[in-house]
C-alpha positions in Angstrom: 0.1 -0.1 0.2 2.9 2.2 1.1 4.7 1.5 -2.2 1.9 2.3 -4.4 1.1 5.8 -2.6 4.8 6.6 -2.9 4.7 6.0 -6.8 1.4 8.2 -6.9 3.3 11.0 -5.2 6.2 10.9 -7.7 3.8 10.8 -10.3 2.0 13.8 -9.0 4.9 15.9 -8.1 6.9 15.5 -11.3 4.0 15.6 -13.7 1.8 17.8 -11.9 4.5 20.4 -11.0 5.5 20.2 -15.1 2.0 20.7 -15.7 1.5 23.6 -13.2 4.4 25.5 -15.1 2.7 25.6 -18.4 4.3 22.1 -19.7 2.5 20.3 -21.9 2.3 16.6 -20.6 1.8 15.2 -24.4 5.3 16.5 -24.8 6.4 13.7 -22.3 4.9 10.8 -23.8 7.6 9.5 -26.0 7.0 5.5 -26.3 10.0 5.3 -28.3 12.6 6.9 -25.8 10.6 5.1 -23.0 11.3 1.4 -25.0 15.0 2.3 -25.6 15.7 3.1 -21.9 13.6 0.1 -20.6 14.5 -2.4 -23.2 18.5 -1.7 -22.9 18.2 -1.7 -19.3 16.6 -5.3 -19.0 19.0 -6.5 -21.8 21.6 -5.1 -19.6 20.0 -6.9 -16.6 19.8 -10.2 -17.9 23.7 -10.1 -19.2 24.5 -8.9 -15.8 23.0 -11.7 -13.6 22.8 -15.6 -13.7 19.7 -17.3 -13.8 19.8 -17.5 -9.8 19.9 -14.0 -9.3 17.2 -13.0 -11.8 14.7 -15.7 -10.3 15.5 -14.4 -6.8 14.8 -10.8 -7.6 11.6 -11.3 -9.6 10.4 -13.8 -6.5 11.1 -10.6 -4.5 9.3 -7.9 -6.5 6.1 -9.0 -5.6 6.9 -8.6 -1.7 7.3 -5.0 -2.2 3.8 -4.5 -2.6 2.7 -6.6 0.6 2.7 -5.4 4.5 5.5 -6.6 6.6 5.1 -9.6 8.5 7.4 -9.2 10.9 4.8 -7.7 13.7 5.3 -7.6 17.7 2.5 -10.2 17.5 4.9 -12.7 15.3 7.4 -12.1 17.6 5.3 -12.7 20.7 4.4 -16.4 18.6 7.8 -17.1 18.3 9.0 -16.5 21.7 6.1 -18.4 23.0 7.2 -21.4 20.8 10.4 -20.9 22.2 9.4 -21.1 25.5 7.1 -24.0 25.3 10.2 -26.0 23.7 12.9 -25.0 26.2 10.3 -25.8 28.7 9.6 -29.1 27.6 13.5 -29.9 27.4 13.9 -28.4 30.9 11.0 -30.5 32.0 11.4 -33.9 30.2 15.0 -33.5 28.7 16.3 -33.2 25.1 15.1 -36.4 24.1 11.7 -35.6 24.3 11.5 -33.3 21.4 13.0 -35.6 19.3 9.5 -36.2 17.6 8.7 -32.4 17.1 11.8 -31.5 15.6 12.0 -34.6 13.1 8.3 -33.7 12.0 7.3 -30.2 13.0 4.3 -29.9 10.9 2.8 -32.9 13.0 4.3 -31.9 16.3 1.2 -30.5 18.7 4.0 -28.0 19.9 4.5 -26.4 16.6 1.0 -26.5 15.6 0.0 -24.0 17.8 1.9 -21.4 16.2 0.6 -21.4 12.7 2.3 -17.8 11.9 5.7 -19.6 12.6 4.7 -22.6 10.3 3.9 -20.2 7.6 7.9 -19.7 7.6 9.7 -22.5 6.4 13.1 -21.1 6.8 12.8 -20.0 10.6 11.0 -23.5 11.2 13.8 -25.4 9.8 16.6 -23.0 11.5 14.9 -23.8 14.9 14.6 -27.6 14.3 18.2 -28.0 12.7 20.0 -26.4 15.8 17.5 -28.2 18.4 18.6 -31.3 16.5 22.4 -30.2 17.1 21.7 -30.0 20.6 20.0 -33.1 20.8 22.9 -35.0 19.6 24.9 -33.2 22.2 28.4 -33.4 20.2 28.9 -29.7 20.0 29.2 -27.0 22.6 27.9 -23.0 22.9 30.8 -21.7 20.8 30.4 -24.3 18.1 26.9 -23.7 17.6 27.4 -20.0 17.7 29.6 -19.8 15.1 27.4 -22.2 12.8 24.6 -19.9 13.6 26.5 -17.1 12.6 27.4 -18.4 9.0 24.2 -19.4 8.4 22.5 -16.2 9.1 25.3 -14.4 7.0 24.7 -16.9 4.1 20.7 -16.2 4.5 21.5 -11.9 4.4 23.8 -12.4 1.4 21.2 -14.6 -0.5 18.5 -12.1 0.5 21.0 -9.1 -0.8 21.0 -10.8 -4.4 17.8 -8.8 -5.4 18.8 -5.6 -3.3 21.9 -5.5 -5.4 20.4 -6.6 -9.0 17.7 -3.7 -8.5 20.7 -1.2 -7.4 22.7 -1.6 -10.3 19.8 -1.5 -12.6 18.9 1.8 -10.9 22.4 3.2 -11.3 22.2 2.2 -15.2 19.1 4.0 -16.4 20.3 7.6 -16.0 23.3 6.6 -18.2 20.5 4.8 -20.9 18.6 7.8 -20.6 21.5 9.8 -21.8 22.0 7.2 -24.4 18.5 7.8 -25.8 18.9 11.3 -25.5 21.9 11.3 -27.7 20.0 9.4 -30.3 17.6 12.1 -30.6 20.4 14.6 -30.8 21.8 13.0 -33.6 18.3 12.5 -35.3 18.1 16.4 -34.4 21.2 17.3 -36.2 20.0 15.3 -39.1 17.0 17.3 -39.4 18.9 20.7 -39.4 17.4 22.9 -42.0 13.7 22.1 -41.2 11.6 25.3 -39.3 12.7 26.1 -35.8 9.3 25.0 -34.6 9.8 21.4 -35.8 13.7 21.8 -34.7 12.6 22.8 -31.2 10.2 19.5 -31.0 12.9 17.4 -32.2 15.1 18.7 -29.3 12.6 18.3 -26.5 11.9 15.0 -27.6 15.8 14.1 -27.3 16.0 15.8 -23.5 12.8 13.3 -22.6 15.1 10.4 -22.8 17.4 12.1 -19.9 14.3 12.9 -18.2 12.9 9.5 -18.2 15.9 7.6 -17.0 16.9 9.7 -13.9 13.1 9.5 -13.2 12.6 5.5 -13.4 16.2 5.4 -11.6 15.5 7.9 -8.6 12.0 8.0 -8.3 11.2 3.9 -8.8 13.9 1.4 -9.0 16.2 2.8 -6.4 13.5 3.2 -3.7 12.5 -0.4 -4.7 15.8 -1.5 -3.7 16.1 0.2 -0.5 12.8 -1.1 0.6 13.8 -4.7 0.1 16.9 -4.0 2.1 14.8 -3.0 4.8 12.6 -5.9 4.4 15.8 -8.3 4.7 16.8 -6.8 7.9 13.5 -7.5 9.3 13.4 -11.1 8.4 17.5 -11.5 9.9 16.0 -10.3 13.1 14.0 -13.6 13.6 17.0 -15.6 13.2 19.2 -13.5 15.5 16.3 -14.0 18.3 16.3 -17.6 18.1 19.9 -17.6 17.8 20.6 -15.8 21.3 17.5 -17.9 23.0 19.3 -21.0 22.2 22.3 -20.1 23.4 21.1 -18.4 26.4 19.5 -22.0 26.9 22.9 -23.7 26.2 24.6 -21.9 28.9 21.9 -22.9 31.5 19.4 -20.1 31.7 15.9 -20.6 32.5 13.2 -20.9 29.5 11.7 -17.5 30.8 15.1 -16.1 30.9 16.3 -17.2 27.7 13.3 -16.0 26.0 14.2 -12.5 27.3 17.8 -12.9 26.0 15.6 -13.2 22.5 13.5 -10.4 23.2 16.2 -7.9 23.5 17.7 -8.1 20.2 14.5 -7.3 18.4 14.1 -3.7 16.9 12.2 -1.5 19.6 9.4 -0.7 17.1 8.3 -4.3 17.6 9.9 -5.3 20.8 7.0 -6.4 23.2 7.8 -4.6 26.8 9.1 -7.1 29.8 5.7 -7.1 30.7 4.0 -8.2 27.8 6.5 -11.0 27.3 5.8 -12.0 30.8 2.0 -12.0 30.8 2.4 -14.0 27.4 4.9 -16.6 28.9 2.5 -17.0 31.9 -0.6 -18.3 29.2 1.9 -20.4 27.6 2.7 -22.1 31.0 -1.0 -22.4 31.2 -1.3 -23.9 27.8 1.3 -26.3 28.2 0.2 -27.4 31.7 -3.3 -27.9 30.2 -1.9 -29.6 26.9 
């Protein structure tokens, strides 16, 4: 929603301002120039990226128009799940969660949290490291190092569309200049025609530079910036799980381990201590009833 509103503001500010100064909007409608700029940019995009990067970028574009799913409610759900899992471990031992982590989609423990189950990456992250904890062959330092490497890999993969769109945005002004130069060449070929017609050709040539800059800084570059913000948000889920599990490995109680995880969240989504404590009490009640 905000992306659409932002694009509308760009259109209204640029084209509305031009019209308010007495400019004719029809003179900015140059489909051939637009075809040259966009076509050349897309061609360069295909040449400059492998199939994986192109696929990742196309897959990421629809997420720009979706609301962020990383809300306080989702983080509360994550921490409640972590509390339930760690409480079961503390009460019944590590082996008691073996079936839960082997088949989380069939686990009564995990199925209580549909928001988390809709994210296969975070479920896999939790279950993989719980499995390592069950094996008992790794200490906290080894697991922390492995977690850091996996989070870095996740971040690197998520940054591919950001990098691709940033490079694409950098290229649009250059392709706009190319289109403008070709328009100037056409204009110079037409020297000798009446000045009124010559002025039209020059104006058409200048539209190429205008379109290249507008597309780059009004549309593509902001999309790359938004994707980067969404990537940072998604990484917080992994960091929260990492800190919680490491605290548990170091001997802290489930409630305190979850508190460690709470502290790494952004302040805009981080629940207060009282909110988390109340949520954990409810989780304890559900766990006791289950």
